[in-house]
PAPATI-512114 format. One line per field, with one value per atom (N, C-alpha, C): residue number from 1; y, z, x. Coordinates in steps of 0.05 Angstrom, whole numbers, always signed. Layout:
N
num = [NUM/...]
py = [Y/...]
pz = [Z/...]
px = [X/...]
***
This chain:
60
num = [1/1/1/2/2/2/3/3/3/4/4/4/5/5/5/6/6/6/7/7/7/8/8/8/9/9/9/10/10/10/11/11/11/12/12/12/13/13/13/14/14/14/15/15/15/16/16/16/17/17/17/18/18/18/19/19/19/20/20/20/21/21/21/22/22/22/23/23/23/24/24/24/25/25/25/26/26/26/27/27/27/28/28/28/29/29/29/30/30/30/31/31/31/32/32/32/33/33/33/34/34/34/35/35/35/36/36/36/37/37/37/38/38/38/39/39/39/40/40/40/41/41/41/42/42/42/43/43/43/44/44/44/45/45/45/46/46/46/47/47/47/48/48/48/49/49/49/50/50/50/51/51/51/52/52/52/53/53/53/54/54/54/55/55/55/56/56/56/57/57/57/58/58/58/59/59/59/60/60/60]
py = [+2701/+2721/+2749/+2767/+2794/+2810/+2825/+2841/+2868/+2875/+2901/+2924/+2945/+2969/+2984/+2994/+3009/+3037/+3046/+3073/+3093/+3115/+3136/+3148/+3149/+3161/+3141/+3117/+3097/+3085/+3082/+3071/+3042/+3024/+2996/+2989/+2964/+2955/+2954/+2945/+2943/+2971/+2991/+3018/+3028/+3022/+3030/+3018/+2992/+2978/+2989/+2994/+3004/+3032/+3049/+3076/+3075/+3056/+3054/+3044/+3025/+3015/+3036/+3052/+3073/+3094/+3101/+3121/+3112/+3086/+3075/+3075/+3068/+3066/+3094/+3114/+3141/+3153/+3146/+3154/+3141/+3116/+3102/+3114/+3122/+3134/+3162/+3176/+3202/+3199/+3179/+3174/+3162/+3142/+3128/+3135/+3147/+3153/+3133/+3137/+3119/+3093/+3072/+3046/+3026/+3002/+2981/+2983/+2980/+2980/+2956/+2939/+2915/+2923/+2911/+2917/+2899/+2874/+2854/+2846/+2848/+2839/+2816/+2798/+2776/+2786/+2774/+2782/+2769/+2785/+2775/+2772/+2750/+2744/+2761/+2769/+2783/+2765/+2739/+2719/+2711/+2723/+2716/+2725/+2707/+2713/+2729/+2749/+2765/+2772/+2774/+2780/+2810/+2826/+2854/+2868/+2885/+2898/+2915/+2927/+2945/+2929/+2903/+2886/+2871/+2870/+2855/+2868/+2894/+2908/+2903/+2899/+2895/+2868/+2848/+2821/+2818/+2833/+2829/+2845]
pz = [-791/-801/-793/-810/-805/-795/-774/-763/-777/-789/-803/-783/-787/-770/-781/-763/-771/-779/-801/-810/-791/-787/-769/-782/-768/-779/-793/-798/-811/-791/-799/-782/-789/-770/-774/-768/-776/-771/-741/-725/-696/-684/-694/-684/-691/-715/-723/-705/-700/-684/-655/-645/-618/-615/-635/-635/-638/-655/-659/-634/-620/-595/-573/-572/-552/-557/-583/-590/-584/-590/-585/-555/-539/-510/-499/-508/-498/-507/-531/-540/-523/-516/-500/-472/-461/-434/-434/-456/-458/-459/-473/-476/-451/-439/-417/-389/-388/-363/-357/-336/-330/-319/-321/-310/-331/-322/-340/-346/-372/-380/-398/-390/-406/-432/-454/-480/-484/-479/-483/-456/-453/-429/-435/-416/-421/-421/-438/-440/-417/-402/-380/-387/-382/-389/-371/-381/-365/-343/-349/-330/-308/-309/-290/-262/-243/-215/-201/-187/-172/-145/-124/-98/-91/-109/-103/-100/-79/-74/-98/-112/-134/-157/-159/-180/-170/-144/-134/-142/-142/-149/-178/-196/-224/-229/-213/-217/-206/-186/-173/-187]
px = [+5029/+5011/+5020/+5017/+5025/+5000/+5004/+4982/+4983/+4960/+4959/+4954/+4967/+4963/+4939/+4923/+4900/+4908/+4896/+4902/+4888/+4902/+4891/+4866/+4844/+4819/+4801/+4810/+4794/+4774/+4749/+4728/+4724/+4728/+4723/+4694/+4687/+4659/+4653/+4673/+4669/+4665/+4679/+4676/+4648/+4638/+4611/+4590/+4592/+4573/+4573/+4597/+4599/+4586/+4591/+4579/+4548/+4539/+4510/+4496/+4508/+4496/+4496/+4517/+4519/+4498/+4494/+4474/+4446/+4441/+4415/+4409/+4428/+4425/+4419/+4434/+4430/+4402/+4393/+4367/+4345/+4348/+4329/+4328/+4351/+4351/+4338/+4341/+4327/+4297/+4288/+4259/+4246/+4259/+4246/+4258/+4281/+4294/+4315/+4331/+4353/+4343/+4360/+4354/+4345/+4338/+4330/+4300/+4293/+4265/+4260/+4241/+4235/+4220/+4228/+4216/+4191/+4195/+4173/+4162/+4136/+4123/+4104/+4100/+4082/+4053/+4037/+4009/+3993/+3979/+3964/+3934/+3923/+3895/+3876/+3853/+3833/+3822/+3822/+3812/+3832/+3856/+3877/+3868/+3870/+3862/+3884/+3876/+3895/+3882/+3899/+3889/+3890/+3900/+3903/+3876/+3873/+3847/+3838/+3856/+3847/+3835/+3840/+3828/+3804/+3799/+3776/+3749/+3748/+3723/+3715/+3735/+3729/+3717/+3724/+3714/+3685/+3678/+3652/+3630]
***
């Protein structure tokens, strides 16, 4: 098989995906700040028992 040389200035699909992911990541960091931010969080029931003092007053 012959390997094709890439034309100078031509944008491949992998280049497009890489640029889109980099742009998305930088936009997210501007919005939320640096570091990891979870997108999906588990839904916690109101009836869920917790020992934290800030939640004890709401139950009583």
